VMD Tcl script that builds the backbone (N, CA, C; Angstrom):
set m [mol new atoms 252]
animate dup $m
set s [atomselect $m all]
$s set {name element resname resid chain x y z} {
  {N N UNK 1 A 0.848 -1.180 0.000}
  {CA C UNK 1 A 0.000 0.000 0.000}
  {C C UNK 1 A 0.892 1.242 0.000}
  {N N UNK 2 A 0.586 2.180 -0.821}
  {CA C UNK 2 A 1.359 3.419 -0.901}
  {C C UNK 2 A 0.606 4.542 -0.210}
  {N N UNK 3 A 1.336 5.323 0.566}
  {CA C UNK 3 A 0.785 6.501 1.241}
  {C C UNK 3 A 1.269 7.717 0.467}
  {N N UNK 4 A 0.370 8.608 0.095}
  {CA C UNK 4 A 0.728 9.745 -0.750}
  {C C UNK 4 A 1.523 10.824 -0.023}
  {N N UNK 5 A 1.317 10.974 1.287}
  {CA C UNK 5 A 2.007 12.035 2.015}
  {C C UNK 5 A 3.495 11.719 2.139}
  {N N UNK 6 A 4.272 12.760 2.330}
  {CA C UNK 6 A 5.708 12.587 2.479}
  {C C UNK 6 A 6.067 12.737 3.959}
  {N N UNK 7 A 6.796 11.763 4.456}
  {CA C UNK 7 A 7.238 11.768 5.843}
  {C C UNK 7 A 8.748 11.578 5.870}
  {N N UNK 8 A 9.374 12.016 6.951}
  {CA C UNK 8 A 10.809 11.840 7.089}
  {C C UNK 8 A 11.173 10.383 7.353}
  {N N UNK 9 A 10.317 9.698 8.105}
  {CA C UNK 9 A 10.585 8.318 8.476}
  {C C UNK 9 A 9.262 7.670 8.845}
  {N N UNK 10 A 9.158 6.350 8.676}
  {CA C UNK 10 A 7.919 5.654 9.037}
  {C C UNK 10 A 8.212 4.210 9.382}
  {N N UNK 11 A 7.441 3.683 10.312}
  {CA C UNK 11 A 7.467 2.263 10.641}
  {C C UNK 11 A 6.336 1.583 9.885}
  {N N UNK 12 A 6.386 0.279 9.788}
  {CA C UNK 12 A 5.303 -0.465 9.155}
  {C C UNK 12 A 4.067 -0.453 10.062}
  {N N UNK 13 A 2.937 -0.771 9.485}
  {CA C UNK 13 A 1.684 -0.775 10.235}
  {C C UNK 13 A 1.649 -1.935 11.221}
  {N N UNK 14 A 1.114 -1.654 12.394}
  {CA C UNK 14 A 0.821 -2.679 13.389}
  {C C UNK 14 A -0.395 -2.194 14.162}
  {N N UNK 15 A -1.300 -3.087 14.465}
  {CA C UNK 15 A -2.568 -2.709 15.112}
  {C C UNK 15 A -3.269 -1.607 14.307}
  {N N UNK 16 A -3.143 -1.642 12.994}
  {CA C UNK 16 A -3.790 -0.713 12.049}
  {C C UNK 16 A -3.237 0.706 12.065}
  {N N UNK 17 A -2.136 0.957 12.772}
  {CA C UNK 17 A -1.517 2.289 12.803}
  {C C UNK 17 A -0.033 2.173 12.485}
  {N N UNK 18 A 0.514 3.236 11.912}
  {CA C UNK 18 A 1.948 3.303 11.651}
  {C C UNK 18 A 2.512 4.556 12.297}
  {N N UNK 19 A 3.618 4.403 13.000}
  {CA C UNK 19 A 4.322 5.549 13.572}
  {C C UNK 19 A 5.088 6.229 12.443}
  {N N UNK 20 A 4.911 7.547 12.303}
  {CA C UNK 20 A 5.596 8.297 11.260}
  {C C UNK 20 A 6.158 9.600 11.825}
  {N N UNK 21 A 7.253 10.020 11.241}
  {CA C UNK 21 A 7.916 11.266 11.636}
  {C C UNK 21 A 7.572 12.319 10.601}
  {N N UNK 22 A 7.027 13.452 11.054}
  {CA C UNK 22 A 6.638 14.505 10.113}
  {C C UNK 22 A 7.838 15.354 9.714}
  {N N UNK 23 A 7.614 16.315 8.849}
  {CA C UNK 23 A 8.705 17.154 8.343}
  {C C UNK 23 A 9.314 18.044 9.419}
  {N N UNK 24 A 8.620 18.200 10.550}
  {CA C UNK 24 A 9.145 19.004 11.666}
  {C C UNK 24 A 9.894 18.159 12.682}
  {N N UNK 25 A 10.003 16.855 12.419}
  {CA C UNK 25 A 10.771 15.985 13.301}
  {C C UNK 25 A 9.996 15.382 14.456}
  {N N UNK 26 A 8.694 15.537 14.480}
  {CA C UNK 26 A 7.868 14.969 15.554}
  {C C UNK 26 A 7.192 13.696 15.049}
  {N N UNK 27 A 6.974 12.768 15.958}
  {CA C UNK 27 A 6.343 11.494 15.636}
  {C C UNK 27 A 4.876 11.492 16.011}
  {N N UNK 28 A 4.071 10.833 15.182}
  {CA C UNK 28 A 2.657 10.625 15.439}
  {C C UNK 28 A 2.258 9.326 14.761}
  {N N UNK 29 A 0.966 9.106 14.601}
  {CA C UNK 29 A 0.477 7.853 14.032}
  {C C UNK 29 A -0.566 8.123 12.952}
  {N N UNK 30 A -0.470 7.367 11.866}
  {CA C UNK 30 A -1.440 7.470 10.774}
  {C C UNK 30 A -2.175 6.143 10.608}
  {N N UNK 31 A -3.343 6.222 9.944}
  {CA C UNK 31 A -4.086 5.009 9.598}
  {C C UNK 31 A -3.724 4.596 8.172}
  {N N UNK 32 A -4.364 3.557 7.664}
  {CA C UNK 32 A -4.050 3.058 6.320}
  {C C UNK 32 A -4.396 4.052 5.215}
  {N N UNK 33 A -5.253 5.013 5.494}
  {CA C UNK 33 A -5.597 6.044 4.504}
  {C C UNK 33 A -4.578 7.187 4.512}
  {N N UNK 34 A -3.591 7.123 5.417}
  {CA C UNK 34 A -2.587 8.180 5.513}
  {C C UNK 34 A -3.039 9.369 6.323}
  {N N UNK 35 A -4.128 9.226 7.071}
  {CA C UNK 35 A -4.664 10.319 7.905}
  {C C UNK 35 A -4.091 10.220 9.311}
  {N N UNK 36 A -3.828 11.385 9.892}
  {CA C UNK 36 A -3.329 11.409 11.264}
  {C C UNK 36 A -4.416 10.924 12.215}
  {N N UNK 37 A -4.078 9.936 13.023}
  {CA C UNK 37 A -4.959 9.447 14.084}
  {C C UNK 37 A -4.488 10.028 15.412}
  {N N UNK 38 A -3.172 10.087 15.585}
  {CA C UNK 38 A -2.543 10.740 16.736}
  {C C UNK 38 A -1.566 11.746 16.156}
  {N N UNK 39 A -1.822 13.020 16.393}
  {CA C UNK 39 A -1.019 14.079 15.779}
  {C C UNK 39 A 0.439 13.995 16.206}
  {N N UNK 40 A 1.350 14.443 15.354}
  {CA C UNK 40 A 2.773 14.418 15.684}
  {C C UNK 40 A 3.060 15.297 16.897}
  {N N UNK 41 A 3.613 14.687 17.949}
  {CA C UNK 41 A 3.879 15.405 19.188}
  {C C UNK 41 A 4.975 14.759 20.012}
  {N N UNK 42 A 5.516 13.641 19.531}
  {CA C UNK 42 A 6.464 12.868 20.309}
  {C C UNK 42 A 7.868 12.977 19.729}
  {N N UNK 43 A 8.879 12.841 20.589}
  {CA C UNK 43 A 10.275 12.850 20.147}
  {C C UNK 43 A 10.630 11.525 19.472}
  {N N UNK 44 A 9.974 10.454 19.916}
  {CA C UNK 44 A 10.157 9.137 19.324}
  {C C UNK 44 A 8.912 8.328 19.618}
  {N N UNK 45 A 8.601 7.372 18.754}
  {CA C UNK 45 A 7.418 6.546 18.931}
  {C C UNK 45 A 7.724 5.123 18.467}
  {N N UNK 46 A 7.128 4.159 19.148}
  {CA C UNK 46 A 7.303 2.763 18.776}
  {C C UNK 46 A 6.046 2.244 18.090}
  {N N UNK 47 A 6.106 1.027 17.613}
  {CA C UNK 47 A 4.952 0.389 16.982}
  {C C UNK 47 A 3.950 -0.029 18.052}
  {N N UNK 48 A 2.684 -0.044 17.678}
  {CA C UNK 48 A 1.644 -0.509 18.593}
  {C C UNK 48 A 1.671 -2.024 18.678}
  {N N UNK 49 A 1.402 -2.521 19.883}
  {CA C UNK 49 A 1.264 -3.955 20.113}
  {C C UNK 49 A 0.172 -4.122 21.159}
  {N N UNK 50 A -0.846 -4.885 20.821}
  {CA C UNK 50 A -1.986 -5.099 21.724}
  {C C UNK 50 A -2.610 -3.788 22.187}
  {N N UNK 51 A -2.667 -2.809 21.277}
  {CA C UNK 51 A -3.319 -1.539 21.585}
  {C C UNK 51 A -2.503 -0.561 22.392}
  {N N UNK 52 A -1.201 -0.839 22.585}
  {CA C UNK 52 A -0.336 0.050 23.365}
  {C C UNK 52 A 0.964 0.325 22.613}
  {N N UNK 53 A 1.522 1.524 22.838}
  {CA C UNK 53 A 2.810 1.886 22.244}
  {C C UNK 53 A 3.594 2.741 23.232}
  {N N UNK 54 A 4.902 2.658 23.137}
  {CA C UNK 54 A 5.784 3.491 23.957}
  {C C UNK 54 A 6.193 4.706 23.144}
  {N N UNK 55 A 6.076 5.884 23.744}
  {CA C UNK 55 A 6.508 7.127 23.105}
  {C C UNK 55 A 7.402 7.891 24.074}
  {N N UNK 56 A 8.157 8.829 23.540}
  {CA C UNK 56 A 9.023 9.678 24.355}
  {C C UNK 56 A 8.648 11.131 24.141}
  {N N UNK 57 A 8.541 11.857 25.239}
  {CA C UNK 57 A 8.230 13.284 25.188}
  {C C UNK 57 A 9.311 14.056 25.940}
  {N N UNK 58 A 9.475 15.313 25.569}
  {CA C UNK 58 A 10.446 16.150 26.270}
  {C C UNK 58 A 9.848 16.650 27.573}
  {N N UNK 59 A 10.660 16.669 28.587}
  {CA C UNK 59 A 10.246 17.264 29.849}
  {C C UNK 59 A 10.813 18.675 29.908}
  {N N UNK 60 A 10.462 19.401 30.930}
  {CA C UNK 60 A 10.976 20.768 31.083}
  {C C UNK 60 A 12.481 20.733 31.336}
  {N N UNK 61 A 13.187 21.744 30.857}
  {CA C UNK 61 A 14.628 21.800 31.107}
  {C C UNK 61 A 14.926 21.932 32.598}
  {N N UNK 62 A 16.125 21.529 32.981}
  {CA C UNK 62 A 16.550 21.691 34.368}
  {C C UNK 62 A 16.660 23.179 34.685}
  {N N UNK 63 A 16.795 23.507 35.942}
  {CA C UNK 63 A 16.874 24.913 36.350}
  {C C UNK 63 A 18.025 25.643 35.672}
  {N N UNK 64 A 19.084 24.928 35.382}
  {CA C UNK 64 A 20.238 25.545 34.727}
  {C C UNK 64 A 20.098 25.548 33.216}
  {N N UNK 65 A 18.960 25.023 32.704}
  {CA C UNK 65 A 18.686 24.970 31.265}
  {C C UNK 65 A 19.775 24.262 30.463}
  {N N UNK 66 A 20.443 23.307 31.087}
  {CA C UNK 66 A 21.508 22.616 30.384}
  {C C UNK 66 A 21.074 21.283 29.795}
  {N N UNK 67 A 20.096 20.647 30.398}
  {CA C UNK 67 A 19.703 19.321 29.949}
  {C C UNK 67 A 18.193 19.267 29.762}
  {N N UNK 68 A 17.777 18.717 28.646}
  {CA C UNK 68 A 16.364 18.459 28.425}
  {C C UNK 68 A 16.202 16.942 28.456}
  {N N UNK 69 A 15.411 16.470 29.381}
  {CA C UNK 69 A 15.243 15.043 29.554}
  {C C UNK 69 A 14.065 14.524 28.735}
  {N N UNK 70 A 14.128 13.256 28.365}
  {CA C UNK 70 A 13.009 12.617 27.691}
  {C C UNK 70 A 12.332 11.671 28.666}
  {N N UNK 71 A 11.017 11.670 28.621}
  {CA C UNK 71 A 10.240 10.809 29.495}
  {C C UNK 71 A 9.517 9.774 28.643}
  {N N UNK 72 A 9.586 8.529 29.079}
  {CA C UNK 72 A 8.896 7.448 28.391}
  {C C UNK 72 A 7.450 7.390 28.870}
  {N N UNK 73 A 6.525 7.256 27.922}
  {CA C UNK 73 A 5.103 7.118 28.239}
  {C C UNK 73 A 4.522 5.957 27.463}
  {N N UNK 74 A 3.501 5.346 28.027}
  {CA C UNK 74 A 2.742 4.303 27.361}
  {C C UNK 74 A 1.417 4.920 26.950}
  {N N UNK 75 A 1.049 4.793 25.665}
  {CA C UNK 75 A -0.200 5.388 25.181}
  {C C UNK 75 A -1.106 4.320 24.576}
  {N N UNK 76 A -2.411 4.671 24.490}
  {CA C UNK 76 A -3.363 3.803 23.792}
  {C C UNK 76 A -3.541 4.329 22.371}
  {N N UNK 77 A -4.431 3.714 21.604}
  {CA C UNK 77 A -4.591 4.061 20.194}
  {C C UNK 77 A -5.291 5.392 19.958}
  {N N UNK 78 A -5.690 6.086 21.036}
  {CA C UNK 78 A -6.239 7.436 20.896}
  {C C UNK 78 A -5.179 8.480 21.261}
  {N N UNK 79 A -4.025 8.033 21.746}
  {CA C UNK 79 A -2.962 8.944 22.150}
  {C C UNK 79 A -2.976 9.271 23.635}
  {N N UNK 80 A -3.922 8.707 24.372}
  {CA C UNK 80 A -4.004 8.969 25.810}
  {C C UNK 80 A -2.977 8.114 26.559}
  {N N UNK 81 A -2.391 8.711 27.584}
  {CA C UNK 81 A -1.407 7.998 28.388}
  {C C UNK 81 A -2.085 6.912 29.214}
  {N N UNK 82 A -1.451 5.763 29.266}
  {CA C UNK 82 A -1.930 4.644 30.069}
  {C C UNK 82 A -1.088 4.621 31.344}
  {N N UNK 83 A -1.741 4.703 32.465}
  {CA C UNK 83 A -1.048 4.645 33.757}
  {C C UNK 83 A -1.050 3.198 34.238}
  {N N UNK 84 A 0.123 2.667 34.476}
  {CA C UNK 84 A 0.225 1.293 34.997}
  {C C UNK 84 A 0.984 1.275 36.281}
}
mol reanalyze $m
mol bondsrecalc $m
mol representation Tube
mol addrep $m
């Protein structure tokens, strides 16, 4: 299946969604029609498995503004964080 939109990077489909990196460098998820299901907002995203995926988001910089940390989150197919 060919997707008409242009992305910087993409994973194969799993659980009917594919993680893709947009032209601004953020990751989100598209469906088989190439439509955004979860808008690009993550620093990195993994493939869905059993309705869950691991994503990374930036946290606030430290007080000295020297380090920006990434936080791992587990999300569902709507983009909502799953608390475990």
